[in-house]
Structure formats: structure tokens, C-alpha cells
FIKOLZA-1660 file (N, C-alpha, C; in steps of 0.1 Angstrom, whole numbers, plus 5000, padded with zeros to 4 digits):
% residues 105
   i   px   py   pz ch aa at
   1 6092 1368 3438  A  M  N
   1 6084 1376 3430  A  M CA
   1 6078 1362 3412  A  M  C
   2 6094 1354 3418  A  K  N
   2 6091 1348 3401  A  K CA
   2 6078 1335 3409  A  K  C
   3 6083 1333 3419  A  R  N
   3 6077 1321 3427  A  R CA
   3 6060 1323 3424  A  R  C
   4 6058 1336 3427  A  W  N
   4 6041 1340 3431  A  W CA
   4 6041 1340 3418  A  W  C
   5 6042 1347 3404  A  W  N
   5 6041 1346 3392  A  W CA
   5 6035 1327 3388  A  W  C
   6 6047 1319 3392  A  S  N
   6 6042 1301 3390  A  S CA
   6 6030 1303 3395  A  S  C
   7 6025 1307 3408  A  W  N
   7 6014 1301 3411  A  W CA
   7 6001 1305 3402  A  W  C
   8 6001 1319 3404  A  A  N
   8 5993 1326 3393  A  A CA
   8 5992 1320 3380  A  A  C
   9 6004 1318 3372  A  A  N
   9 5997 1306 3360  A  A CA
   9 5991 1295 3361  A  A  C
  10 6002 1293 3375  A  L  N
  10 5992 1277 3375  A  L CA
  10 5976 1276 3379  A  L  C
  11 5972 1290 3383  A  L  N
  11 5957 1291 3389  A  L CA
  11 5949 1293 3375  A  L  C
  12 5957 1300 3368  A  C  N
  12 5950 1308 3352  A  C CA
  12 5946 1293 3343  A  C  C
  13 5956 1284 3344  A  V  N
  13 5954 1272 3331  A  V CA
  13 5941 1264 3337  A  V  C
  14 5948 1262 3357  A  F  N
  14 5942 1252 3364  A  F CA
  14 5934 1261 3372  A  F  C
  15 5922 1263 3370  A  P  N
  15 5914 1273 3380  A  P CA
  15 5905 1261 3389  A  P  C
  16 5900 1247 3390  A  G  N
  16 5896 1236 3398  A  G CA
  16 5904 1232 3405  A  G  C
  17 5923 1234 3402  A  A  N
  17 5927 1228 3409  A  A CA
  17 5931 1227 3423  A  A  C
  18 5927 1242 3426  A  V  N
  18 5927 1241 3442  A  V CA
  18 5915 1243 3450  A  V  C
  19 5902 1246 3443  A  A  N
  19 5892 1247 3450  A  A CA
  19 5890 1230 3447  A  A  C
  20 5890 1226 3437  A  G  N
  20 5888 1207 3442  A  G CA
  20 5893 1199 3450  A  G  C
  21 5902 1205 3456  A  Q  N
  21 5904 1198 3471  A  Q CA
  21 5892 1196 3479  A  Q  C
  22 5888 1208 3478  A  Y  N
  22 5873 1205 3485  A  Y CA
  22 5861 1201 3483  A  Y  C
  23 5862 1197 3476  A  Q  N
  23 5849 1192 3468  A  Q CA
  23 5846 1178 3480  A  Q  C
  24 5836 1177 3479  A  D  N
  24 5831 1161 3486  A  D CA
  24 5837 1149 3481  A  D  C
  25 5842 1144 3484  A  R  N
  25 5849 1128 3479  A  R CA
  25 5843 1119 3470  A  R  C
  26 5827 1118 3471  A  D  N
  26 5815 1112 3459  A  D CA
  26 5815 1123 3456  A  D  C
  27 5821 1120 3442  A  G  N
  27 5821 1130 3429  A  G CA
  27 5814 1121 3417  A  G  C
  28 5806 1112 3420  A  S  N
  28 5801 1107 3409  A  S CA
  28 5788 1114 3405  A  S  C
  29 5786 1123 3407  A  G  N
  29 5772 1135 3405  A  G CA
  29 5757 1130 3409  A  G  C
  30 5757 1120 3414  A  A  N
  30 5745 1111 3421  A  A CA
  30 5742 1122 3430  A  A  C
  31 5727 1125 3435  A  P  N
  31 5727 1129 3448  A  P CA
  31 5729 1122 3459  A  P  C
  32 5726 1130 3468  A  K  N
  32 5735 1125 3481  A  K CA
  32 5724 1111 3487  A  K  C
  33 5709 1118 3491  A  T  N
  33 5706 1111 3493  A  T CA
  33 5690 1112 3484  A  T  C
  34 5680 1098 3486  A  T  N
  34 5671 1104 3477  A  T CA
  34 5658 1096 3489  A  T  C
  35 5646 1101 3485  A  A  N
  35 5633 1103 3488  A  A CA
  35 5631 1089 3498  A  A  C
  36 5633 1078 3485  A  A  N
  36 5633 1063 3496  A  A CA
  36 5647 1060 3506  A  A  C
  37 5654 1066 3506  A  A  N
  37 5664 1062 3521  A  A CA
  37 5657 1066 3530  A  A  C
  38 5664 1048 3542  A  P  N
  38 5658 1050 3554  A  P CA
  38 5667 1060 3566  A  P  C
  39 5663 1059 3572  A  L  N
  39 5668 1067 3585  A  L CA
  39 5677 1064 3584  A  L  C
  40 5690 1071 3587  A  P  N
  40 5700 1065 3592  A  P CA
  40 5699 1057 3604  A  P  C
  41 5691 1055 3612  A  E  N
  41 5694 1045 3623  A  E CA
  41 5686 1033 3614  A  E  C
  42 5682 1033 3603  A  D  N
  42 5677 1016 3600  A  D CA
  42 5686 1014 3589  A  D  C
  43 5695 1021 3586  A  R  N
  43 5703 1012 3574  A  R CA
  43 5706 1005 3577  A  R  C
  44 5711 0998 3569  A  I  N
  44 5722 0984 3572  A  I CA
  44 5739 0984 3572  A  I  C
  45 5740 0980 3581  A  D  N
  45 5757 0985 3585  A  D CA
  45 5766 0968 3580  A  D  C
  46 5774 0972 3569  A  I  N
  46 5781 0966 3565  A  I CA
  46 5791 0959 3573  A  I  C
  47 5798 0961 3581  A  N  N
  47 5806 0956 3583  A  N CA
  47 5802 0948 3594  A  N  C
  48 5788 0947 3597  A  H  N
  48 5781 0938 3609  A  H CA
  48 5770 0930 3599  A  H  C
  49 5763 0934 3593  A  A  N
  49 5755 0926 3587  A  A CA
  49 5756 0910 3578  A  A  C
  50 5746 0904 3580  A  S  N
  50 5751 0891 3575  A  S CA
  50 5750 0890 3559  A  S  C
  51 5750 0877 3555  A  L  N
  51 5749 0876 3541  A  L CA
  51 5731 0883 3535  A  L  C
  52 5721 0871 3540  A  P  N
  52 5708 0875 3540  A  P CA
  52 5702 0893 3538  A  P  C
  53 5710 0899 3553  A  K  N
  53 5707 0911 3553  A  K CA
  53 5711 0917 3543  A  K  C
  54 5723 0922 3538  A  L  N
  54 5728 0924 3531  A  L CA
  54 5719 0923 3518  A  L  C
  55 5712 0913 3515  A  L  N
  55 5711 0906 3501  A  L CA
  55 5693 0918 3501  A  L  C
  56 5690 0923 3511  A  K  N
  56 5678 0931 3510  A  K CA
  56 5677 0946 3509  A  K  C
  57 5690 0949 3506  A  I  N
  57 5695 0960 3501  A  I CA
  57 5686 0960 3487  A  I  C
  58 5683 0970 3486  A  P  N
  58 5679 0968 3470  A  P CA
  58 5689 0975 3458  A  P  C
  59 5688 0964 3448  A  G  N
  59 5697 0965 3443  A  G CA
  59 5713 0959 3443  A  G  C
  60 5709 0951 3456  A  M  N
  60 5724 0943 3455  A  M CA
  60 5721 0931 3450  A  M  C
  61 5732 0920 3448  A  T  N
  61 5729 0910 3442  A  T CA
  61 5742 0905 3451  A  T  C
  62 5737 0885 3453  A  E  N
  62 5749 0881 3458  A  E CA
  62 5756 0884 3457  A  E  C
  63 5768 0884 3444  A  S  N
  63 5782 0886 3441  A  S CA
  63 5785 0894 3453  A  S  C
  64 5780 0912 3448  A  W  N
  64 5785 0918 3455  A  W CA
  64 5785 0915 3467  A  W  C
  65 5772 0914 3474  A  A  N
  65 5772 0910 3492  A  A CA
  65 5783 0902 3493  A  A  C
  66 5784 0891 3490  A  G  N
  66 5801 0881 3494  A  G CA
  66 5808 0892 3495  A  G  C
  67 5816 0900 3481  A  R  N
  67 5826 0908 3483  A  R CA
  67 5830 0919 3497  A  R  C
  68 5817 0924 3499  A  I  N
  68 5814 0930 3508  A  I CA
  68 5816 0925 3523  A  I  C
  69 5811 0912 3523  A  L  N
  69 5815 0906 3534  A  L CA
  69 5827 0896 3533  A  L  C
  70 5837 0896 3526  A  R  N
  70 5855 0893 3523  A  R CA
  70 5859 0903 3526  A  R  C
  71 5856 0917 3520  A  F  N
  71 5868 0924 3524  A  F CA
  71 5868 0932 3542  A  F  C
  72 5860 0929 3546  A  R  N
  72 5860 0939 3556  A  R CA
  72 5867 0939 3567  A  R  C
  73 5873 0950 3577  A  P  N
  73 5865 0961 3580  A  P CA
  73 5858 0970 3571  A  P  C
  74 5853 0984 3570  A  Y  N
  74 5851 0992 3566  A  Y CA
  74 5853 1004 3574  A  Y  C
  75 5863 1014 3572  A  H  N
  75 5856 1030 3576  A  H CA
  75 5847 1036 3578  A  H  C
  76 5848 1035 3563  A  S  N
  76 5831 1041 3563  A  S CA
  76 5825 1032 3549  A  S  C
  77 5818 1037 3543  A  K  N
  77 5809 1033 3531  A  K CA
  77 5815 1033 3521  A  K  C
  78 5822 1049 3521  A  L  N
  78 5832 1049 3508  A  L CA
  78 5843 1042 3506  A  L  C
  79 5845 1037 3515  A  D  N
  79 5857 1026 3515  A  D CA
  79 5856 1016 3502  A  D  C
  80 5838 1010 3498  A  L  N
  80 5836 1003 3489  A  L CA
  80 5843 1006 3476  A  L  C
  81 5840 1016 3476  A  L  N
  81 5841 1026 3459  A  L CA
  81 5857 1027 3460  A  L  C
  82 5865 1033 3469  A  E  N
  82 5877 1035 3469  A  E CA
  82 5885 1027 3468  A  E  C
  83 5881 1008 3474  A  K  N
  83 5892 1001 3476  A  K CA
  83 5887 0990 3462  A  K  C
  84 5877 0997 3455  A  G  N
  84 5872 0984 3443  A  G CA
  84 5866 0973 3450  A  G  C
  85 5858 0972 3453  A  I  N
  85 5850 0962 3463  A  I CA
  85 5835 0960 3451  A  I  C
  86 5831 0974 3446  A  V  N
  86 5815 0974 3444  A  V CA
  86 5818 0986 3433  A  V  C
  87 5816 0985 3418  A  S  N
  87 5812 0995 3408  A  S CA
  87 5808 1007 3415  A  S  C
  88 5810 1018 3402  A  G  N
  88 5805 1028 3408  A  G CA
  88 5788 1028 3406  A  G  C
  89 5786 1020 3396  A  Q  N
  89 5769 1023 3394  A  Q CA
  89 5765 1018 3407  A  Q  C
  90 5770 1003 3412  A  V  N
  90 5764 0999 3424  A  V CA
  90 5762 1006 3432  A  V  C
  91 5774 1016 3437  A  Y  N
  91 5776 1022 3450  A  Y CA
  91 5767 1031 3447  A  Y  C
  92 5765 1038 3437  A  D  N
  92 5749 1045 3437  A  D CA
  92 5739 1044 3438  A  D  C
  93 5737 1031 3438  A  R  N
  93 5722 1022 3441  A  R CA
  93 5722 1018 3457  A  R  C
  94 5733 1016 3465  A  I  N
  94 5731 1011 3474  A  I CA
  94 5734 1018 3484  A  I  C
  95 5743 1035 3480  A  K  N
  95 5751 1041 3490  A  K CA
  95 5740 1049 3502  A  K  C
  96 5727 1053 3500  A  D  N
  96 5716 1057 3507  A  D CA
  96 5708 1043 3516  A  D  C
  97 5712 1033 3515  A  F  N
  97 5706 1024 3523  A  F CA
  97 5720 1017 3531  A  F  C
  98 5731 1019 3534  A  I  N
  98 5742 1013 3541  A  I CA
  98 5748 1024 3552  A  I  C
  99 5756 1015 3556  A  I  N
  99 5767 1027 3571  A  I CA
  99 5775 1022 3576  A  I  C
 100 5788 1024 3576  A  A  N
 100 5799 1012 3581  A  A CA
 100 5798 1018 3598  A  A  C
 101 5797 1012 3607  A  H  N
 101 5796 1014 3618  A  H CA
 101 5809 1008 3621  A  H  C
 102 5821 1013 3629  A  R  N
 102 5831 1009 3634  A  R CA
 102 5831 1000 3649  A  R  C
 103 5833 0992 3648  A  D  N
 103 5835 0988 3664  A  D CA
 103 5843 0998 3674  A  D  C
 104 5838 0998 3689  A  S  N
 104 5845 1004 3698  A  S CA
 104 5856 1000 3704  A  S  C
 105 5868 1008 3705  A  Q  N
 105 5878 1002 3706  A  Q CA
 105 5885 1008 3722  A  Q  C
% end
């Protein structure tokens, strides 16, 4: 009985603690896609694109593109943010224009 009571008390104090684990990992608050976003097949693959191709992404700078090239490969485009390759602001600008394809094993 005591264990149940401690969980109930925890949920009263931190109601978002349990629900938070089921939320989208991209918690930046930015919209998931924009009207200007290309179709998925037209997005630039960050695992295979060259520097000139990465520079065609709106909001991309040569410095950020160089970091993306240097720290390859990526399992998902969210790796850019989670590993600190780009800042949150840069990720919000480019996320709709990139994709991370993995090589076939």
C-alpha cells in the first residue's frame, strides 16, 4: 500500500513526468513541417550529400555544412541536434529540407 501511495504522490507533484515520455522527441515547439518543405524524396540526404549540395539548403552556412560532413554518419536527422552538431535554431531552419538515409547492410 505504501508503494502505491508514493507513486500517486509523485504523479500529483509531477503530472507531466509520465506523459512526457510519450511525446515527440523534437520538443522545440516548431511546426513539424512548413509549407515550403520539399517532398520527402526531394530532401537532401545528410549522410551522402556533398558540401555544395548541403549549401543549397535554406539557412545553411558553410560552417554548419562542414560540421555535418565531419561527424557523419547519422542514424536520423535528429542526431544533428542530439549530438550538438548544429544548434536548435539551425536545426529548426533546416529540418524540413534534410533526411538521413542509412546505407543498406
